[in-house]
C-alpha positions as CSV (number, residue, x, y, z in Angstrom):
1,X,92.9,-29.8,34.4
2,X,89.7,-30.9,32.6
3,X,90.1,-34.4,34.1
4,X,93.4,-35.1,32.3
5,X,96.6,-36.1,34.4
6,X,98.7,-33.0,35.1
7,X,102.1,-32.6,36.5
8,X,102.8,-29.3,38.6
9,X,106.2,-30.1,39.6
10,X,109.1,-32.6,39.7
11,X,111.4,-32.6,42.7
12,X,114.3,-32.4,42.8
13,X,114.7,-31.4,39.4
14,X,118.2,-33.0,39.0
15,X,118.9,-36.8,39.3
16,X,121.2,-39.5,38.7
17,X,120.1,-42.8,37.3
18,X,118.5,-44.9,40.2
19,X,117.5,-41.8,42.1
20,X,114.1,-41.1,43.2
21,X,111.9,-38.1,42.3
22,X,108.7,-36.8,43.5
23,X,106.1,-36.1,40.9
24,X,103.3,-33.7,42.0
25,X,100.1,-32.7,40.4
26,X,96.5,-34.1,39.9
27,X,94.9,-37.2,38.1
28,X,98.0,-39.3,38.4
29,X,96.3,-42.3,39.8
30,X,94.6,-44.7,37.5
31,X,90.9,-45.4,38.2
32,X,91.3,-49.0,38.8
33,X,93.8,-48.2,41.7
34,X,96.8,-49.7,39.7
35,X,100.1,-47.8,39.6
36,X,100.5,-45.4,36.7
37,X,103.3,-45.8,34.1
38,X,105.9,-43.2,34.4
39,X,108.2,-42.4,31.4
40,X,111.6,-40.7,31.5
41,X,111.9,-39.8,27.8
42,X,111.4,-43.2,26.1
43,X,112.4,-45.2,29.2
44,X,110.0,-46.5,31.8
45,X,110.9,-45.7,35.4
46,X,110.0,-47.9,38.5
47,X,106.9,-46.5,40.6
48,X,107.6,-46.5,44.3
49,X,104.4,-44.8,45.5
50,X,101.5,-43.6,43.8
51,X,98.4,-41.4,44.7
52,X,96.1,-39.3,42.8
53,X,98.2,-36.0,43.5
54,X,101.7,-37.5,43.7
55,X,103.9,-40.2,42.4
56,X,107.4,-41.2,43.5
57,X,109.3,-42.8,40.8
58,X,112.9,-44.0,40.3
59,X,115.0,-42.8,37.4
60,X,115.8,-45.7,35.1
61,X,119.3,-46.7,33.7
62,X,119.7,-45.2,30.3
63,X,117.4,-42.3,31.0
64,X,118.5,-38.9,29.5
65,X,117.6,-35.3,30.4
66,X,114.1,-34.4,29.1
67,X,110.4,-34.7,29.8
68,X,108.9,-36.9,32.5
69,X,105.3,-38.0,31.9
70,X,102.7,-39.9,33.7
71,X,100.3,-42.3,32.1
72,X,97.6,-43.2,34.5
73,X,95.1,-44.8,32.0
74,X,94.7,-43.7,28.4
75,X,95.6,-40.2,28.7
76,X,99.1,-38.9,29.0
77,X,100.2,-36.0,31.2
78,X,102.0,-32.9,30.2
79,X,105.8,-33.3,30.2
80,X,107.9,-31.9,32.8
81,X,111.6,-31.5,32.3
82,X,114.2,-33.4,34.4
83,X,118.0,-33.1,34.2
84,X,119.8,-36.3,34.4
85,X,123.6,-36.8,35.0
86,X,125.5,-38.5,32.3
87,X,127.9,-41.2,33.3
88,X,131.5,-40.6,32.2
89,X,133.4,-43.4,33.9
90,X,132.5,-46.8,35.7
91,X,134.1,-49.5,37.5
92,X,135.9,-47.1,39.9
93,X,135.8,-46.9,43.7
94,X,136.0,-43.2,44.7
95,X,135.5,-42.5,48.6
96,X,135.3,-38.7,48.3
97,X,135.3,-35.9,45.9
98,X,136.9,-36.2,42.6
99,X,139.5,-33.4,41.6
100,X,140.0,-31.2,38.5
101,X,143.4,-29.9,37.5
102,X,144.2,-26.5,35.7
103,X,143.6,-28.1,32.3
104,X,140.2,-29.5,33.1
105,X,141.3,-33.1,33.4
106,X,139.5,-35.1,36.1
107,X,141.2,-37.3,38.7
108,X,139.3,-40.1,40.4
109,X,140.7,-42.7,43.1
110,X,140.1,-46.4,43.1
111,X,140.7,-46.5,46.8
112,X,140.0,-50.4,47.4
113,X,139.4,-51.7,50.9
114,X,141.6,-50.9,53.8
115,X,145.2,-52.5,53.1
116,X,144.1,-53.7,49.6
117,X,146.8,-53.1,46.7
118,X,144.6,-52.5,43.6
119,X,146.3,-52.2,40.1
120,X,145.6,-48.6,39.5
121,X,145.1,-46.1,42.4
122,X,144.2,-43.0,40.4
123,X,142.4,-42.6,36.9
124,X,142.8,-39.7,34.8
125,X,139.8,-38.5,32.7
126,X,140.6,-36.1,30.0
127,X,138.2,-33.3,28.8
128,X,137.0,-35.9,26.0
129,X,136.2,-38.3,28.8
130,X,138.8,-40.7,27.8
131,X,139.9,-42.8,31.0
132,X,143.5,-43.7,31.5
133,X,145.4,-45.1,34.5
134,X,147.4,-42.5,35.9
135,X,148.9,-43.8,39.4
136,X,149.5,-47.2,40.4
137,X,151.9,-47.6,43.4
138,X,149.8,-45.8,46.0
139,X,147.8,-48.0,48.5
140,X,144.3,-46.8,49.5
141,X,144.4,-43.4,47.9
142,X,141.7,-41.3,49.4
143,X,141.8,-37.3,49.0
144,X,143.0,-35.6,46.0
145,X,143.9,-31.9,46.0
146,X,145.9,-29.3,43.7
147,X,147.8,-26.4,45.0
148,X,147.9,-23.1,43.1
149,X,150.7,-24.1,40.8
150,X,148.6,-27.2,39.7
151,X,150.8,-29.6,41.9
152,X,148.9,-32.7,42.9
153,X,148.7,-34.0,46.4
154,X,147.1,-37.4,47.5
155,X,146.5,-38.8,50.9
156,X,146.7,-42.6,51.8
157,X,144.5,-44.3,54.5
158,X,147.0,-47.0,54.6
159,X,150.1,-45.2,56.1
160,X,149.0,-41.8,57.0
161,X,151.0,-40.2,54.4
162,X,150.3,-37.3,52.0
163,X,152.1,-37.8,48.6
164,X,153.1,-35.1,45.9
165,X,152.5,-36.4,42.6
166,X,154.3,-35.1,39.4
167,X,152.4,-34.9,36.0
168,X,154.1,-38.1,34.8
169,X,152.9,-40.0,37.9
170,X,156.0,-40.0,39.9
171,X,155.3,-39.7,43.6
172,X,157.4,-38.7,46.7
173,X,156.3,-38.4,50.3
174,X,155.3,-34.9,51.3
175,X,154.2,-35.3,54.9
176,X,154.0,-38.4,57.2
177,X,152.6,-39.6,60.4
178,X,149.0,-38.6,60.2
179,X,147.1,-41.5,61.4
180,X,144.7,-42.8,58.9
181,X,145.0,-39.8,56.6
182,X,141.7,-39.0,54.7
183,X,140.5,-35.7,53.6
184,X,142.8,-32.8,52.5
185,X,142.3,-29.2,51.3
186,X,144.5,-26.1,50.7
187,X,143.8,-22.8,52.2
188,X,144.5,-19.4,50.6
189,X,147.9,-19.2,52.0
190,X,148.6,-22.7,50.6
191,X,148.7,-24.4,53.9
192,X,147.6,-28.0,53.3
193,X,145.1,-29.4,55.9
194,X,144.7,-33.2,56.5
195,X,142.0,-35.1,58.3
196,X,142.6,-38.0,60.4
197,X,139.8,-40.7,61.4
198,X,140.3,-40.1,65.0
199,X,139.0,-36.5,64.6
200,X,142.4,-34.6,64.3
201,X,143.0,-32.2,61.7
202,X,146.7,-31.4,60.9
203,X,148.0,-28.2,59.1
204,X,151.0,-28.6,57.0
205,X,152.8,-25.4,56.2
206,X,154.6,-24.6,52.9
207,X,158.1,-25.3,54.6
208,X,156.4,-28.7,55.8
209,X,156.3,-28.0,59.4
210,X,153.1,-30.0,60.8
211,X,150.8,-28.7,63.5
212,X,147.8,-30.1,65.0
213,X,145.3,-27.4,63.9
214,X,142.0,-28.7,65.4
215,X,140.7,-31.8,67.4
216,X,137.2,-33.0,66.9
217,X,135.6,-35.7,69.2
218,X,137.3,-39.0,68.6
219,X,134.2,-40.4,67.3
220,X,133.9,-38.0,64.6
221,X,136.3,-38.7,61.8
222,X,137.8,-35.9,59.8
223,X,136.9,-37.7,56.6
224,X,136.1,-35.0,54.2
225,X,137.3,-31.4,54.2
226,X,136.2,-28.2,52.2
227,X,137.0,-24.5,52.5
228,X,134.3,-22.0,52.6
229,X,134.1,-18.5,51.3
230,X,134.5,-17.4,54.9
231,X,138.0,-19.2,55.0
232,X,136.7,-21.5,57.5
233,X,137.3,-25.3,57.2
234,X,134.1,-27.5,56.9
235,X,134.4,-31.2,58.1
236,X,132.2,-34.1,57.8
237,X,132.7,-37.7,59.4
238,X,129.9,-40.1,58.3
239,X,128.7,-42.6,61.0
240,X,125.8,-44.9,60.8
241,X,123.7,-42.3,62.4
242,X,120.9,-40.6,60.4
243,X,121.5,-37.3,62.4
244,X,125.2,-36.5,61.5
245,X,126.6,-33.1,61.5
246,X,128.9,-30.8,59.5
247,X,131.4,-28.9,61.5
248,X,133.1,-25.4,60.8
249,X,136.4,-24.6,62.1
250,X,137.5,-21.1,62.0
251,X,141.0,-19.9,61.0
252,X,142.1,-20.0,64.5
253,X,141.3,-23.7,65.0
254,X,138.2,-23.2,67.0
255,X,135.6,-25.7,65.8
256,X,131.7,-25.4,66.1
257,X,128.6,-27.1,64.9
258,X,127.4,-25.8,61.5
259,X,124.5,-28.0,60.6
260,X,122.9,-31.4,62.0
261,X,120.5,-33.7,60.5
262,X,122.1,-35.4,57.6
263,X,122.6,-39.2,57.1
264,X,126.1,-40.2,56.1
265,X,127.4,-36.7,55.0
266,X,130.5,-37.3,52.8
267,X,132.2,-35.0,50.1
268,X,131.5,-31.3,49.9
269,X,131.9,-28.2,47.6
270,X,130.9,-24.5,47.7
271,X,129.5,-22.5,45.0
272,X,130.3,-18.8,44.3
273,X,127.3,-17.7,46.4
274,X,128.6,-19.5,49.5
275,X,126.0,-22.4,49.4
276,X,127.4,-25.6,50.5
277,X,126.6,-28.9,48.7
278,X,127.3,-32.2,50.4
279,X,126.7,-35.9,49.3
280,X,124.2,-37.1,52.1
281,X,120.8,-38.2,53.2
282,X,118.3,-35.6,54.2
283,X,114.8,-36.4,55.4
284,X,115.3,-40.0,54.4
285,X,116.3,-39.3,50.7
286,X,119.9,-39.7,49.3
287,X,121.7,-37.3,46.9
288,X,123.3,-33.9,47.1
289,X,122.0,-31.5,49.8
290,X,122.3,-27.9,49.3
291,X,122.8,-25.8,52.6
292,X,122.6,-22.1,52.4
293,X,124.5,-19.7,54.5
294,X,121.7,-19.2,56.8
295,X,121.6,-23.1,57.2
296,X,118.4,-24.0,55.1
297,X,119.0,-27.5,53.6
298,X,117.3,-28.9,50.5
299,X,117.8,-32.0,48.6
300,X,118.7,-30.7,45.0
301,X,120.1,-33.9,43.3
302,X,118.7,-37.3,43.8
303,X,120.9,-40.3,43.7
304,X,122.2,-43.2,45.5
305,X,125.6,-44.0,46.8
306,X,126.9,-40.5,46.3
307,X,130.3,-39.9,47.9
308,X,131.4,-36.5,46.7
309,X,131.3,-33.8,44.0
310,X,133.3,-31.1,42.5
311,X,132.2,-28.0,40.2
312,X,133.7,-28.0,36.7
313,X,134.1,-25.5,34.0
314,X,130.9,-24.5,31.9
315,X,128.6,-24.1,35.2
316,X,128.6,-28.0,35.6
317,X,129.4,-30.6,38.2
318,X,131.0,-33.9,38.3
319,X,129.3,-36.5,41.0
320,X,131.1,-39.5,42.3
321,X,129.3,-42.6,43.5
322,X,130.9,-45.7,45.1
323,X,131.6,-47.1,41.6
324,X,131.2,-44.3,38.7
325,X,131.4,-40.6,38.1
326,X,128.7,-38.4,36.4
327,X,128.6,-35.1,34.7
328,X,125.6,-32.9,35.4
329,X,124.8,-29.6,33.6
330,X,123.7,-27.8,36.6
331,X,124.1,-24.1,35.8
332,X,126.1,-23.3,39.1
333,X,129.2,-21.5,39.4
334,X,131.5,-23.2,41.7
335,X,133.6,-21.5,44.3
336,X,137.3,-21.3,42.9
337,X,139.2,-23.6,45.4
338,X,142.3,-21.3,45.3
339,X,141.3,-17.7,44.5
C-alpha cells in the first residue's frame, strides 16, 4: 500500500475491554523494531505481539466502538472498525448466564463463594440500566430462568433447591433435593431441568414430580444448560482442562458428545439460525465462541473472565464476566427461549 501501514482485518470484530484482537495487514512494524502504537479511538491499547504483517493488541478500558489504527512510525494506518461492548453494571459476581424477563429487565446474580451469605443475591437492571437490589435471602444463587408466564426460578448451589420468586422478591421452594443445583432451563412443555455438579440432570414436571432425566460422567458437572432449536439439551461443565466438551442430550435423555476442544466452557445461548454461543477459550483465546450446527467453531467476541451471555431485544446481547455485565450491539437475533 505505497509503503504506508495498512490494516486488512481485525479479528474478532467484537470485544470487551481487556480482550485481545489480531490486527492483520502490512507495514505494521516500526523500522527500528520497536512496538507500534495501536489506538482504539482515542485510547492507546497494549501491544502483546507485533510484526510487519500482524499485531496482537489488548482493548483498553474506556475504549468505545469505532476505528482501530496502527502507528508504526510517522504514518498512521487506515482505520478498521471494532465493536466494543459497553459496561452496564459492575461489582457483581455472576457465575452463569444473565436472564431477561418479558419486560426487558435484566437479572444478574451475586453468587458469592460456596456457603457465603451475601447482602444481595440477585440484582435487577431495568431498561434504562438502573441497578437495584432484587433478592436478598437466597444463598449462592446460580441459575435464573423464566417460564412462559414470566415467573422467575432460581437455583441455589448451597442447598440443592430451586426457588420460585414473585415479582416483589418473595420466594418459595419449588423443588428440593438436587445436590449442588446449578444450571436450569425450561423446555417447550414447561418442564424445568436442573443440573447437579455430580453430572445428574433432573427433570421437574409442571406438577412438580421430579425425575432423573440424564446422567453424565460424575467428573462432568452439569453446570450450564441451554435448549437448542432441535429441543435437545446442551450441557457444559468446565474443568481445568483446555479440551473440555459440550454435551447434547436428546428429548429421550440419551446423551452424546456435541463438540470438544474448549477451555472452561460456561454459559450458552442459541441464535435463531441454530448457532450455539458459549463463553469459553478456543485455541488459547478467551471470549464467546460460535459453534455452527455443523460444528465449526470460531471466536467471535474477545474478552477475559466471561461466564455467560443472553440475547436481548434489538438484536443485541448481554455478556457477563465474573464481576460485571456488558451490552453488545451484535446484530444477531437470539433464539426465543420459550417459543
